[in-house]
Every structure is written in C-alpha cells, then in structure tokens.
N, C-alpha and C positions, 0 to 999 in steps of 0.2 A: 481339731484334727488338722494337720498340715496338708497342703495340696501336694499331690504326687509330684515327685521331682522332675520326671521327664516322660513324655508320651510320643509314640509313633502311631500313625494311622494310615491305612491304605484300603482301597476297595479292590476286591479280587474276583475275577471270573475264571472258573476252571471248567474244562470239558475236553473229552477225547476228540470231538469234532470241531472244537473252537478254532475259528479263523480270526486271528487278532485284527486284521485289517477290516473285517466286517464289523467287529465290535467297535472299533474306532469310528467307523462311519456312522453306526447307529447311535453311539453315545455323544459324538461330536467333539471328541477330545483325544489327543495323542496320549498313550499310556506312558508311564515311567519305565515299564518293562513289559515285554511280550515275547511269546514263543508258541510254536505249534507242536503238537505231539510228533515225536520222531526227530525233531530238530536237535542238532548237536550243540550243546551248551558248554562253554569253557568257564570254569570257576574264576572269579576275579582274584581271589586271594591264593588259591591253590594252583591255578593254571591247568587243572585236570579237566578232561572232557567227560561228559556224560550225555546220554540221550534223554530228552524230555519224555516223561511217561504220560503226560497229558498237556493240553494246551492251556495257556495262561495269558490273561490280560490284567495288568495291575497299575493302579494310579495311586501314588503316594502323596500325602500332605507333607509339608515341611515339619521336621521334628520340632517339638515344643518343649522348652525348658524355662520355667516350670511347666508342668503338664497342662495342656489346654485342649482336651478332646473336642469340646464344642466348636472351637474355631477351626480345628482340623476337619471335622465333619462338614461344617459349612463350606470350607474351602473346596473339599472334594466334590460335594454335591453341586456347588455353584459352577463347576466346570463341565458338568454333565447335563444331558438333556432332561427336561421336565416332562417329556412325553411318556405318559404312563403305559401306553400301548407298547412302546419300545422296552420299557422295564419289564412288563409282563412277559413279553416274548423272550427276553434274555434270561430272566429268572426261571422261566419254564424250560429252557434248553440247557442251562448251565448251573453249576454250583456257584452261588454268589455270596460273598460275605464282606463285612467291614472288619478288618483285622486291626486290633489295637494292642500295642505293646506298652505296658505300664512299668516304669522303672522307678523303684523306691530308693531313697537315701537313708530312711529310718524305718523302724518297725510299725509306725502308726501314721500312714498317709492315706489320703482318699481323693476321689474325684467324682463328679456327677456329669450326667448328660441331660441336656434340657428336654422337656416334654416335646417341644417343637422338632428338635432333631430326631428324637425317637419316632415321632409321627412321620416325618419325611422318610426315614429309613423303612418304617413299617409299611407305608404306602407303596414303596418300591419293592417290598418283599425281601429286604436285605437283612440277613442275620448278623449279629454282632458277636465277635469272638475276642477273648482277652487272653494274652499271655502276660503274667504278672511276675516280675523279677524283683526279689527281695534285696535288701541291702547286703553288700558283700562283707 
C-alpha cells in the first residue's frame, strides 16, 4: 500500500467561554489561529464577515507531502506543555481534538500513527478526527 499523498494536522480547542490568551498561557505556545465567541471574522478568500459562534484556539503543523502524521503529531506536542494537570483542566473545560486531513492521489493509500503518539494523545485526553479526501 502506498503512503498517503499529503497530510495536514492541527490541535484544536473549542468552547463558548474559551479565552485564547488564557489557553496560550497554559499551553506555553502561540496558536496558528485564535478567536473568541462573538468576534467578527473576515474570510481570507471571500472577504465576507461573520461572527464566531464559539471560541477557538488552533495550532497547525506544517503540511507534509508525502503524508507524515507521526512527525506532525510530534511537532505539535513538542511545542505544548507536558503538564498533565493543565491538559486535564483544558480537556475538562473545552472540546479538544487533533484534526487530521488526509489527501489521496490514488484509490489505495494508507498511513499509521505510532503507539507512542497514540499514548501521548490518550494521556492528554485528545480525540483524533480524520477528514479523508479521495483522488479527484
């Protein structure tokens, strides 16, 4: 089986009462993107304005081609605190996930995640979500 063509990965924290600067302080890293509920956001491509329905704190890894989720997960976690009390607090207050975009060039591609990275995510209470895009 061929390795998946391209991957994107980001850790995301969502919550109506999420204050991005507080999350930044607790995690010890500036996000790639952040906003609070009620903030007016302007679309990069459309230029249209909308109001954020919830707060968001997101840290993205560099896109990998060919796909390499393990390195992307390691990159993200290496930039964030290892303090499990902080993780427990944040996971208890907010919806937290590791979002993975998988982009295929053919109909038969695959990728794995190491047991160590699965353990690190599990220890932190982080769910993994996948969006899989087939070849066009």
